[in-house]
N, C-alpha and C positions, 0 to 999 in steps of 0.2 A: 149522528150529527147531520143536520140538514145542510145542503149546499146553499147557504143563505146569501143575502145580499152583501154582507160584509166579506165573505169569502170571494164572491164574484168581483167585488171592488178590488180586492188584492190581486186576483187573477188578471183583471183588466189593467191594473197598474204594471204588472210584470210584462204583459203582452205589449203594452205601449212602450216600455223601456227597451224591449228586445226586438220588436217587429216593425216599429215605425220606419217607413221608407223601404222596407224589404219588398222583394218581388215574389209573386206566386209562381212556383216552379212546377209543382205537380199537384193534382187533385185526385184523390182516390176515395172510393166508397166501399170499404170492406164489409160493412153491415148495412142492412136496410135503413137504419136510423143513425148512421155514423159516417163522418168524413175524417180523412187524414190529409192535411194540407202541408206540403213541403215548401218551405220558403227560403230564398237566398237572402241572407241578411247583408247589411251595409258593410260589415267587416269581412265579407267574403266567405262566411260560414253558412251553415244550413241549420234550420230549425224545423222540427216536425210537430205540427199542432193537431191534436185530436179534438174533434167536436162530436159529442155524443148527445143525441136527443132521446136516448133510451128512457122509457117511462119510469122505470124503477131506479135508474142510476144515471141521470143526466150529468155530464161532466165536460169540462174544457181544461186542458192542460198540455204542456209540452211532453212529448213521449219519444223514447228511443226506439220503440217498436215499429216495425213496418209490416203490418198484417197483409196476407195475400188478398188480392182483390178478385172479383169475378172475372171470368174470361171476357164477357161482354159487359162494358160499363153501363150502369143504369142511366136512364134518360136525364136524371137530375145532375149527375156527374158530367155528362156530355154537355149539358147546358152551361154549367159553371166553367168548364174548360173553354168553351167557345167564347164566353164573355170575359173571364178573369185570368186566363193563362197569361203569364208575364205581367199581370196587373201589379200596381204598386200600392202598398198599404199606406194611406195618407192620414188615417185617424183610427183610434180605438176608443170607444166611448161606452159608458153605462148610464142609461137614463135614470136619474135619481138614485135610489138604492135598490132598484129592481133587479131581479135575477136574469138580467139580459146583458149581453155584450154585442156591440155592433162594430163590425169591421168595415171601414170605409175604404173603397178601392177605386183607384184611378186607372183607366185603360183606354186603348184606342180601338174603335170599332172597325168594321170591314171597309168603311169609307175613309178611314184615317182620322176621324174626328175624336177628340178627347171626350171621354164619358166618365161618369161617376156612378158607382153602384154601392149598395149596402148588403152585406151578408150578416144576418141577425141571428144570434144563437139565444134561444129562450130556454132557460134551465128551470123549468117549472113543473117538476114531477110528471104526472101523466099528461100534462099539457105542453111538455117540452117539444121544441121544433127548431128547425134550421130554415130560415126564410130568406129568399133572395129578392131584393127590391131594387127598383130603379131610383134615380135621384129624387124624384117627386113623391116617393113612398108607395108607388104602385107595385103590388106583388107580381114578380115575374114567374116564380115557382117556389115550391117548398119541398122539403124532404118528406113531410107528411101533409096530405091534403085534408082540410077540415071543412065539411059541407054544412049547410044550414040544418040538415037533419041530425048531424053529429053535435052541433053546438048552436044554441040560440043566442049566444053572446057575440061570437065572431066567426066569420068564415075566413079560412086561409086557403085561397084559391087564386090562380093566375087572373090578373085583371082587377082584383079587389084592392082597396086601399089598406095599407098596413096601419094598425094602431094597437096600442097596449090596452088590453081589457082591464077596466077598473071594477072588477066584480066585488072586491072586498072593501072598496072605498077607503083604502088605507092612505095615510099621509106620509110625506117624505120626512124621515126623522132628522135629516141633515139641515132642514130649513124650518122645523117646527119651533114656534115661540111658546113661552110659558103658558099663556092663556089657552092656546089650542091644545097643548099637552094636558093641562089640568082637566079640560072638558072631555077630552078623549078617554082619559083613564078613569075619571069619576063616573062617566055615563054608563059604564059597563058593569053589570051585576056578576062579576067573576073575580078570580084572584088577580092581584095587581100584576103579577108576572104575565098571566094570560092576556090581560088588558093591554100590556105593552106589545106583545107579539101579534095581537090581532088588530091593533090600531095603526101600526107603522110598518111600512115596507122594509124588507130586508132583515127584520129582526126575528131570530129563531127563538124557541123556548130556552135554549142554552144561553143565548145572549141576554135574554130577559132575566134569567136567574142571576147572571153575573152582575147586572146593573143593580138589582135589588140587594145583592150581597154587598156590593160596594157602598150602597146607601145605608146598610145596616138595618134593613127592614125585613119582615117576614113576607116572603113572596107569595105565600098561600092565602093571605088575608085579602079581602076586597079593598080597593082604594078608599072607599067611603069610611073605612075604619081608621083612617089616618087624617091628621090635621093638614091644613094647607101648608103649614111650615114644613112638615115632614115630606109632603109631596113635592114642595119646591126643592128640598134637598135631593129628592129622587131625580127631579128634572135636571138639577145641576150635575149629578153623577152621569146621567143619561147623555148630556151634551159633552161632558169631559171625555167620557169613554169613546163616543163616536167622533170626536174631534181628530182622533188618530187617523181616521179614514181620509179626511180632507187634507191632512198633512202628510199622508203616505207613510205613517209610522206603523207598519204591520209587524207582528211577531208570530210568524207561522210556527205552530207546535202541535205535537201529538201527545196526548195524555194517556199513560199506560197504567194498567193494574197488573203488576208483575210484567209479563211479556205480552199481555193482550191489550191492543189499542182500544181505548174506550171512547175517546172524543178527539176531534181535531178542531183547530180554530186559527183564524188569521190574526186575532187579537188575544191578549192574555186572558186566561180564565182563572182568576185567583181563588174562586170558590171550589176548584178542584185540587186544592193543595194536598189532599191525601194521595193523589196519583203522582206518578213520576212524569215530569215534563221534559220532553226532548225537543229542543229547538232545531229548526231546519232553515237553510239559507233562502228557500223560496216556498211560496204556497203551492206551486205546481209540484214540487217535490213531496210535500206532505200529502197531497192528493194521490200521487202515484204510490207512495209508501203505504198510506192508510188503507186504501182499497185493495192493494195486493195482499197485505197482511190479513185483513178481514176475510178476504176470499180464501186464503190458505187455511185459516182457522175453521171456516165453515166446512171446507172440504174434509179436513181432518176429523171434525165432529160427525160427519156423515158416514165415515167408514165404520 
C-alpha cells in the first residue's frame, strides 16, 4: 500500500488535532534521513513525532520509541535546534492532496524578534525529503541536498526557493469539476483505474480500484469503452468518496488475510471484503502496526 495523499491527509488532520500550539522540546536525528521531534502539548503532556525521508519507506507518525542518537548531532539537527527549540506549532497544512505535510513554527530569534519558519516533510518515495524554509519560502537547509546534477527538475539547496515539482501535471482531485475529470480520464489510452491514479494527486492504485468498485465498473477497461453517463456516475462516486477527506471522516483500518496484513487505508476499502478488516482509533496507529507487522513477517520468512 502506498503512503498516498489520502493517508497523508489523515495524518495531517491528526497532527493538527494533537499538536496545534504545542512547543518543540527536543529534536533528534537518529538516522541520516530521520528526525524525532518531542513536543510539549497544551494539556501538559508530550508527543514524539517521527519524520522519515527514507527512500523506500517514507513515514510520519507518532511514536513511543526513543531511538539512540549519534554522540555528535548532525549539522541539520543543530540548525533546527538553533531555530526551532521551544518554537510553537502554529499550523499544520497539506497542499492540495500532495504527499506533503508542512509544520508552521513560530519562534524568537537571537535578537528577540518573532519569526516564522516551515518544516516541510515530503513523502514521495525516492524523492522524499525534510526541508527547512524561511517564511518567504527560501530553503535554509534540508536533510538531503539535491543538486542540479542530481535532478533537472528542482534543486533542494540552501538559498534556493522552495516549490513543489509538478512533473506529472496531476490535478487536485478535491477541486476537479466534471468536464476536467472527463477529459483527464478519456484522454489516456490505459485502464480507467490507471487513468485515475495517473491523473490526480494523492490517488493510489488501491484507491482507484475502490472508486471503480463503488461505481460498479470494470477497472481494467479503458475509459473510452464507457459512455459519458457511466463516466459521470464514476465521477459522482469519485467526489463522494473523496468528500470524506474534506469533512475529516477517516476510517483507519488494516485488512488482513488470516494474520498477515495485506493493505491499510485511511478510508474504507469495500472491494477488499474478502479480507478481515480491523479498525484503529488513529491513522498513526495503523502505520505503526502495519509496518511493524510487515517487518516481523519479512524477518520470519528470511530465517
